[in-house]
Residue frames as qw, qx, qy, qz and C-alpha x, y, z in Angstrom:
[[0.710, 0.576, 0.055, 0.402, 26.04, 199.44, -172.85],
 [0.506, -0.654, 0.076, 0.558, 29.37, 201.09, -172.26],
 [0.447, 0.893, -0.053, -0.021, 31.14, 203.71, -174.37],
 [0.780, -0.265, 0.273, 0.497, 34.69, 203.37, -175.69],
 [0.246, 0.895, -0.260, -0.267, 37.17, 205.68, -177.41],
 [0.878, 0.010, 0.364, 0.309, 39.28, 203.71, -179.88],
 [0.106, 0.861, -0.334, -0.369, 42.33, 205.21, -181.53],
 [0.919, 0.286, 0.177, 0.203, 43.78, 203.55, -184.62],
 [0.268, -0.822, 0.359, 0.351, 47.49, 204.33, -184.58],
 [0.793, 0.590, -0.151, -0.012, 49.41, 204.03, -187.86],
 [0.906, -0.120, -0.025, 0.404, 52.93, 202.62, -188.12],
 [0.481, -0.039, 0.049, 0.875, 54.49, 206.03, -188.91],
 [0.063, 0.610, 0.284, -0.737, 53.50, 209.72, -188.80],
 [0.191, 0.409, -0.435, -0.779, 53.59, 210.02, -192.61],
 [0.382, 0.166, 0.909, 0.008, 51.30, 207.02, -193.18],
 [0.442, 0.706, 0.471, -0.291, 48.53, 209.00, -194.87],
 [0.224, 0.838, -0.268, -0.420, 51.04, 210.58, -197.27],
 [0.220, 0.568, -0.760, -0.228, 53.09, 207.57, -198.34],
 [0.822, -0.024, 0.476, -0.312, 50.91, 204.45, -198.23],
 [0.111, -0.247, 0.879, 0.393, 52.19, 201.48, -200.15],
 [0.534, -0.033, -0.549, -0.642, 49.71, 199.69, -202.45],
 [0.486, -0.214, -0.839, 0.118, 49.29, 196.95, -199.82],
 [0.101, -0.256, -0.538, 0.797, 48.62, 199.52, -197.10],
 [0.342, 0.101, -0.157, -0.921, 46.12, 201.37, -199.29],
 [0.551, -0.122, -0.731, -0.383, 44.28, 198.10, -199.97],
 [0.374, -0.259, -0.787, 0.417, 44.17, 197.25, -196.27],
 [0.051, 0.230, 0.322, -0.917, 42.80, 200.69, -195.45],
 [0.462, -0.018, -0.424, -0.779, 40.07, 200.38, -198.10],
 [0.568, -0.225, -0.787, -0.090, 39.04, 197.06, -196.54],
 [0.221, -0.191, -0.608, 0.738, 39.22, 198.70, -193.07],
 [0.282, 0.085, 0.020, -0.955, 36.69, 201.36, -194.15],
 [0.591, -0.076, -0.588, -0.547, 34.36, 198.77, -195.67],
 [0.439, -0.153, -0.837, 0.289, 34.58, 196.62, -192.52],
 [0.028, -0.252, -0.520, 0.815, 33.38, 199.40, -190.21],
 [0.402, 0.085, -0.231, -0.882, 30.76, 200.62, -192.70],
 [0.557, -0.114, -0.766, -0.300, 29.32, 197.10, -192.86],
 [0.309, -0.233, -0.780, 0.492, 29.20, 196.73, -189.07],
 [0.152, 0.224, 0.256, -0.928, 27.37, 200.05, -188.74],
 [0.473, 0.057, -0.454, -0.753, 24.96, 199.26, -191.61],
 [0.564, -0.168, -0.800, -0.116, 24.07, 195.91, -190.03],
 [0.529, -0.685, -0.013, -0.502, 23.47, 197.54, -186.64],
 [0.806, -0.053, -0.494, 0.323, 26.22, 195.53, -184.94],
 [0.460, -0.335, -0.354, 0.742, 27.36, 198.58, -183.00],
 [0.025, 0.956, 0.292, 0.014, 26.37, 202.13, -182.27],
 [0.603, 0.062, 0.028, 0.795, 28.97, 204.65, -183.41],
 [0.091, -0.901, -0.283, 0.315, 29.06, 208.29, -182.35],
 [0.148, 0.883, -0.345, -0.281, 32.21, 209.33, -184.21],
 [0.853, 0.003, 0.432, 0.292, 34.42, 207.58, -186.73],
 [0.580, 0.790, 0.049, 0.194, 37.14, 208.78, -189.06],
 [0.687, 0.195, -0.177, 0.677, 40.57, 210.28, -189.44],
 [0.312, -0.907, -0.113, 0.259, 41.94, 213.00, -187.17],
 [0.604, 0.669, -0.045, 0.431, 44.27, 215.37, -189.00],
 [0.591, -0.755, 0.059, 0.278, 46.82, 215.82, -186.22],
 [0.349, 0.875, -0.335, -0.005, 49.88, 217.75, -187.46],
 [0.349, -0.579, 0.736, -0.047, 52.06, 215.22, -185.61],
 [0.058, 0.105, -0.956, -0.269, 50.54, 212.39, -187.65],
 [0.641, -0.106, -0.243, -0.720, 47.05, 211.42, -188.77],
 [0.056, -0.023, 0.968, -0.245, 45.25, 208.74, -186.75],
 [0.427, -0.327, -0.615, -0.576, 41.77, 207.25, -186.76],
 [0.226, -0.083, 0.663, -0.709, 39.11, 207.26, -184.07],
 [0.462, -0.365, -0.695, -0.413, 35.94, 205.40, -183.29],
 [0.259, -0.130, 0.580, -0.761, 33.69, 206.32, -180.37],
 [0.548, -0.119, -0.696, -0.449, 31.25, 203.47, -179.93],
 [0.642, -0.324, 0.424, -0.550, 28.94, 201.67, -177.54],
 [0.629, 0.125, -0.759, -0.108, 29.39, 197.97, -176.88],
 [0.798, -0.501, -0.304, -0.142, 28.54, 195.62, -174.03],
 [0.688, -0.663, 0.178, 0.237, 32.10, 195.52, -172.72],
 [0.020, -0.795, 0.513, 0.324, 35.74, 196.02, -173.61],
 [0.523, -0.106, 0.823, 0.195, 36.09, 192.40, -174.68],
 [0.559, 0.637, 0.531, -0.016, 33.47, 192.99, -177.40],
 [0.206, 0.940, -0.156, -0.225, 35.32, 196.11, -178.60],
 [0.273, -0.599, 0.707, 0.257, 38.64, 194.27, -178.69],
 [0.620, 0.187, 0.755, 0.107, 37.06, 191.43, -180.67],
 [0.499, 0.824, 0.263, -0.057, 35.83, 193.85, -183.34],
 [0.005, 0.899, -0.386, -0.206, 39.20, 195.62, -183.45],
 [0.508, -0.356, 0.756, 0.209, 41.04, 192.31, -183.84],
 [0.610, 0.405, 0.665, 0.146, 38.99, 191.53, -186.97],
 [0.236, 0.886, -0.041, -0.396, 39.70, 194.91, -188.58],
 [0.857, 0.446, 0.088, 0.241, 41.40, 194.29, -191.95],
 [0.195, 0.870, -0.323, 0.318, 43.96, 197.00, -191.13],
 [0.540, -0.593, 0.564, -0.198, 45.04, 194.89, -188.14],
 [0.921, 0.075, 0.382, -0.009, 44.82, 191.51, -189.87],
 [0.669, 0.726, -0.097, 0.129, 46.91, 192.79, -192.80],
 [0.808, -0.350, 0.014, 0.473, 49.91, 193.14, -190.51],
 [0.443, 0.683, 0.084, 0.575, 50.83, 196.60, -191.79],
 [0.396, 0.086, -0.415, 0.814, 51.77, 197.94, -188.36],
 [0.370, -0.523, -0.127, -0.757, 48.44, 199.46, -187.34],
 [0.322, -0.189, -0.829, 0.416, 47.32, 199.10, -183.74],
 [0.360, -0.708, -0.370, -0.481, 44.32, 200.11, -181.66],
 [0.103, 0.067, -0.624, 0.771, 44.37, 201.87, -178.32],
 [0.419, -0.529, -0.625, -0.393, 41.05, 201.24, -176.57],
 [0.083, 0.093, -0.515, 0.848, 39.88, 203.41, -173.68],
 [0.162, -0.604, -0.779, 0.041, 36.63, 203.05, -171.70],
 [0.082, -0.386, -0.013, -0.919, 34.56, 206.18, -171.26],
 [0.149, -0.224, -0.867, 0.420, 33.03, 205.56, -167.81],
 [0.234, 0.403, 0.375, -0.801, 30.49, 208.36, -168.00],
 [0.514, 0.492, 0.696, 0.096, 29.35, 207.32, -171.43],
 [0.179, 0.092, 0.409, 0.890, 28.46, 209.43, -174.41],
 [0.308, 0.460, 0.386, -0.738, 25.69, 212.00, -174.53],
 [0.026, -0.088, -0.750, -0.655, 23.16, 211.33, -177.27],
 [0.534, -0.068, -0.040, -0.842, 19.48, 211.75, -178.06]]
């Protein structure tokens, strides 16, 4: 297994403050999507959630998967991406992995 840092970048710095109803719906489905994957044991997650950066809130997921292709496949199915609301993922391998018990 390899570790990956995934950053969910919103379409604008004020996204968390001025979501439209369609954006809010997509983000609710986004949360449920990742919760379901974790609950079903599809992936191992070490960190997940919003980062309150003063320059603009963004989301992160630090996870283990077999390879980057598998991570990109999960990201592509994220409802926040499918909804076409301007969200995008940046995916970065963590070559030394993640420390855990």
